[in-house]
C-alpha positions as CSV (number, residue, x, y, z in Angstrom):
1,M,1.4,0.1,-4.3
2,R,2.1,3.8,-5.0
3,Y,3.8,6.3,-2.8
4,I,1.3,8.4,-0.7
5,N,2.6,11.8,0.5
6,L,0.8,12.5,3.8
7,N,2.0,16.1,3.6
8,N,-0.7,16.7,1.1
9,I,-3.6,15.9,3.5
10,E,-6.2,18.6,4.3
11,L,-7.0,18.2,7.9
12,P,-10.4,19.4,9.2
13,D,-10.7,22.6,11.3
14,G,-9.9,21.9,15.0
15,W,-8.2,18.6,14.3
16,T,-4.9,19.4,16.0
17,E,-6.5,20.7,19.1
18,K,-8.8,17.7,19.3
19,V,-5.8,15.3,19.0
20,Q,-3.8,17.2,21.6
21,A,-6.7,17.0,24.1
22,L,-7.0,13.2,23.6
23,N,-3.3,12.7,23.9
24,D,-3.3,14.6,27.1
25,Q,-6.0,12.2,28.4
26,L,-3.9,9.2,27.4
27,I,-0.8,10.5,29.2
28,A,-2.8,11.3,32.3
29,V,-4.2,7.8,33.0
30,A,-2.2,5.2,34.7
31,T,-3.2,1.9,33.2
32,L,-3.3,0.2,29.8
33,E,-7.0,-0.6,30.2
34,E,-7.8,3.1,30.8
35,R,-5.9,4.1,27.6
36,K,-7.7,1.4,25.5
37,E,-11.0,2.7,26.8
38,I,-10.1,6.3,25.8
39,I,-9.1,5.1,22.3
40,K,-12.2,3.0,21.9
41,K,-14.5,5.8,22.8
42,N,-12.8,8.3,20.5
43,P,-12.4,6.8,17.0
44,I,-11.7,10.3,15.5
45,W,-9.6,8.8,12.7
46,K,-13.0,8.2,11.0
47,E,-13.2,11.9,10.5
48,L,-10.3,11.7,8.1
49,F,-11.9,9.1,5.8
50,I,-12.4,11.5,2.9
51,P,-9.1,13.4,3.3
52,L,-7.2,10.1,3.4
53,S,-9.2,8.7,0.5
54,T,-8.6,11.8,-1.6
55,L,-4.8,11.2,-1.4
56,S,-5.2,8.0,-3.4
57,N,-8.3,8.8,-5.5
58,G,-10.2,6.3,-3.4
59,K,-7.8,3.5,-3.8
60,C,-6.5,1.2,-1.0
61,W,-3.0,2.3,-0.2
62,Y,-1.7,-1.3,0.1
63,S,-3.3,-3.0,-2.9
64,E,-4.1,0.0,-5.1
65,A,-7.5,-1.6,-5.7
66,L,-10.7,0.4,-6.1
67,D,-14.0,-1.2,-5.3
68,V,-16.9,1.2,-4.8
69,M,-19.1,-1.5,-3.4
70,S,-16.8,-2.5,-0.5
71,D,-16.1,-0.7,2.7
72,R,-12.7,0.8,3.5
73,D,-10.9,0.9,6.8
74,I,-8.5,3.4,8.3
75,D,-5.6,1.2,9.4
76,H,-3.3,2.2,12.2
77,F,0.0,1.3,10.5
78,R,1.6,0.8,13.9
79,P,-1.2,-0.9,15.8
80,K,-2.7,1.2,18.6
81,N,-3.4,-1.5,21.1
82,E,-1.1,-4.5,20.5
83,A,1.6,-5.5,18.0
84,K,2.3,-9.0,16.9
85,N,5.1,-10.7,14.9
86,V,4.4,-12.6,11.7
87,D,4.0,-15.8,13.6
88,G,1.1,-14.3,15.5
89,I,3.0,-14.1,18.8
90,A,3.0,-10.9,20.7
91,R,6.3,-9.0,20.6
92,G,6.4,-8.5,24.3
93,D,5.2,-4.9,24.1
94,E,1.5,-5.5,24.7
95,E,0.8,-1.8,25.0
96,G,1.3,-1.3,21.2
97,Y,1.7,2.1,19.8
98,W,-1.1,3.8,21.9
99,W,0.7,7.1,21.6
100,L,0.1,7.1,17.8
101,A,-3.6,6.3,18.1
102,F,-4.7,9.8,17.1
103,D,-1.7,10.7,14.9
104,F,-2.8,11.1,11.2
105,E,0.7,10.2,10.1
106,N,0.0,6.7,11.4
107,F,-3.2,6.2,9.4
108,R,-3.4,4.2,6.2
109,F,-6.5,4.1,3.9
110,S,-7.1,0.4,3.4
111,S,-9.4,-2.2,1.9
112,Q,-10.9,-4.6,4.4
113,Y,-9.2,-7.5,2.7
114,C,-5.8,-5.9,3.3
115,N,-6.5,-4.8,6.8
116,Q,-8.8,-7.4,8.4
117,L,-8.2,-11.1,8.9
118,R,-9.7,-12.9,6.0
119,K,-9.5,-16.4,4.4
120,D,-9.3,-16.2,0.6
121,K,-12.3,-18.1,-0.7
122,F,-10.7,-18.2,-4.1
123,N,-7.5,-19.9,-2.9
124,T,-7.3,-23.6,-1.9
125,D,-4.7,-23.1,0.9
126,K,-7.4,-21.2,3.0
127,E,-4.6,-19.5,4.9
128,T,-5.7,-16.4,6.9
129,R,-4.4,-13.1,5.6
130,G,-4.8,-9.5,6.6
131,K,-2.7,-6.9,8.6
132,W,-4.9,-6.9,11.7
133,V,-2.5,-6.2,14.6
134,Y,0.6,-7.5,12.8
135,F,3.6,-5.2,12.9
136,P,6.7,-7.5,12.7
137,L,10.2,-6.2,13.2
138,F,13.5,-7.8,12.2
139,E,15.3,-9.6,15.0
140,G,17.3,-7.2,17.1
141,S,15.3,-4.1,16.1
142,V,14.7,-1.2,18.3
143,V,11.0,-1.1,19.5
144,A,9.9,2.5,19.4
145,K,8.4,4.0,22.5
146,T,8.2,7.6,21.1
147,K,7.5,8.9,17.7
148,P,11.1,10.0,16.9
149,R,12.3,6.5,17.5
150,C,10.0,5.0,14.9
151,Q,12.6,5.8,12.2
152,D,15.0,3.5,14.0
153,E,12.7,0.5,13.9
154,E,13.6,-2.2,11.3
155,I,10.1,-2.9,10.1
156,M,9.2,-6.0,8.0
157,L,6.2,-4.4,6.2
158,L,6.3,-2.1,3.2
159,D,4.9,1.4,4.0
160,P,3.1,3.2,1.2
161,C,4.0,6.5,2.9
162,D,7.8,5.8,2.6
163,E,8.7,6.7,-1.0
164,N,11.5,4.1,-0.9
165,D,9.2,1.2,-0.3
166,P,6.6,0.9,-3.1
167,P,9.3,0.4,-5.8
168,L,10.4,-2.7,-4.0
169,L,7.2,-4.4,-5.1
170,T,6.4,-5.3,-8.7
171,F,4.2,-7.8,-10.6
172,E,4.5,-10.5,-13.3
173,S,2.3,-11.1,-16.3
174,K,-0.1,-13.4,-14.4
175,G,-0.9,-10.8,-11.9
176,K,1.2,-12.1,-9.0
177,A,3.0,-9.6,-6.7
178,I,6.7,-10.3,-6.5
179,P,9.9,-8.6,-5.3
180,N,11.4,-6.1,-7.8
181,A,14.8,-7.4,-8.6
182,D,15.9,-4.1,-10.0
183,A,15.1,-2.3,-6.7
184,I,16.1,-4.9,-4.2
185,L,19.4,-3.8,-2.6
186,E,19.8,-6.3,0.2
187,P,18.2,-9.7,1.3
188,R,16.0,-8.1,3.9
189,D,14.3,-6.0,1.2
190,K,13.1,-9.3,-0.4
191,V,11.9,-10.5,3.0
192,R,9.9,-7.3,3.5
193,V,8.2,-7.7,0.1
194,E,7.3,-11.3,0.8
195,T,6.1,-10.6,4.3
196,S,4.0,-7.7,2.9
197,I,2.4,-9.8,0.2
198,K,1.2,-12.3,2.8
199,I,0.1,-9.9,5.5
200,Y,-1.6,-7.4,3.2
201,H,-3.3,-10.2,1.3
202,L,-1.8,-9.1,-2.0
203,D,-2.1,-12.6,-3.3
204,H,-5.9,-12.5,-3.2
205,G,-7.2,-14.5,-6.1
206,P,-9.6,-11.9,-7.7
207,L,-6.9,-9.2,-7.3
208,E,-4.4,-11.3,-9.2
209,E,-7.0,-11.8,-12.0
210,L,-7.6,-8.1,-12.3
211,R,-3.9,-7.4,-12.4
212,E,-3.5,-10.0,-15.2
213,R,-6.3,-8.3,-17.3
214,I,-4.6,-4.9,-16.9
215,W,-1.2,-6.4,-17.8
216,D,-2.7,-8.1,-20.9
217,F,-4.4,-4.8,-22.0
218,C,-1.1,-2.9,-21.6
219,Q,0.9,-5.6,-23.3
220,R,-1.3,-5.7,-26.4
221,M,-0.7,-1.9,-26.9
222,I,3.0,-2.4,-26.4
223,D,3.0,-5.2,-29.0
224,E,1.1,-3.1,-31.4
225,I,3.6,-0.2,-31.0
226,R,6.5,-2.6,-31.7
227,K,4.7,-4.0,-34.8
228,I,4.2,-0.6,-36.2
229,T,7.6,0.8,-35.5
230,T,9.5,-2.3,-36.9
231,D,7.5,-2.5,-40.1
232,P,10.2,-3.1,-42.8
233,D,8.3,-0.8,-45.2
234,G,8.6,2.1,-42.8
235,V,6.1,3.9,-40.6
236,S,3.3,5.7,-42.3
237,N,1.7,8.9,-41.0
238,F,-1.2,6.9,-39.8
239,G,1.2,4.6,-38.0
240,R,2.9,7.5,-36.3
241,N,-0.4,8.9,-35.1
242,R,-1.5,5.4,-33.9
243,V,1.7,5.0,-31.9
244,K,1.2,8.4,-30.3
245,F,-2.3,7.4,-29.4
246,L,-1.2,4.1,-27.9
247,K,1.6,5.8,-25.9
248,D,-0.9,8.3,-24.5
249,E,-3.2,5.4,-23.5
250,I,-0.4,3.6,-21.8
251,K,0.6,6.7,-19.9
252,K,-3.0,7.0,-18.7
253,L,-2.8,3.4,-17.3
254,T,0.4,4.3,-15.4
255,S,-1.1,7.5,-13.9
256,R,-1.3,7.4,-10.1
257,E,-5.0,8.2,-10.2
258,V,-5.8,5.0,-12.1
259,E,-6.6,1.7,-10.3
260,L,-3.6,-0.7,-10.2
261,S,-1.4,1.7,-12.1
262,A,1.7,0.0,-10.7
263,V,0.8,-3.1,-12.7
264,A,0.9,-1.1,-16.0
265,I,4.2,0.4,-14.8
266,A,5.6,-3.1,-14.2
267,C,4.5,-4.2,-17.6
268,C,6.2,-1.2,-19.2
269,E,9.4,-1.6,-17.2
270,Q,9.7,-5.3,-18.0
271,N,9.3,-4.3,-21.7
272,G,12.0,-1.8,-21.4
273,L,9.6,1.2,-21.8
274,H,10.5,3.1,-18.7
275,V,9.9,6.4,-20.5
276,L,6.1,5.7,-20.5
277,T,5.8,5.2,-16.8
278,E,4.9,7.6,-14.0
279,R,6.7,6.0,-11.1
280,R,6.3,8.9,-8.6
């Protein structure tokens, strides 16, 4: 997961006016059913598919995976119709966040495996994963009824659009997503990471395998750098040029435009090579 700055989005002409008109309709109706019908008939978030995709170079904002042969969804981070806890039980606010249905700041570009309910065919436990309408809050949290109150909610999911959240998640050499001990400041940070791994389906088998391959590729280059720079006979001019080349290749892997760049960052950080990473 890498930080996504929504301030960089290029909205289409007339977007603000279109959203205002639809929000006026939502406010004008009296029942939840009427609001849901307005939202259902006006999926204008689909018009932002390319602008949202551009912010991540086509990568899913939750998994950082890129698969050109799979569809992508535009997820409502705060669900537009209904919100459920991690146990699948409604939170008691069945209206959901209808007032954010057309707000681009609530949209997240997502792979279907992260966003929709799926059983991992590559995992023996066959447990259903996917964000769906899940938006769990910590016990005792405020439940926002207006956009300004959203910042007061104690959410259990990592948000790629909050620059403090992506660093909480890291990876190990076998490709598994894990809490980042260097970034975890309190116990609930660890809970948020573990909840996000499950709900976003970040433990999907093929995804872990791809992470492992990227880690191995990065690790081999790091090992070669160490071998060259610790040669008891000194470093030759060829060796110095080779090290420069390898460092440049590693930096490319950690570039935010590259698929699963956070895995290469994790590999570098766990090898003590923070200087080669592009964390932001």
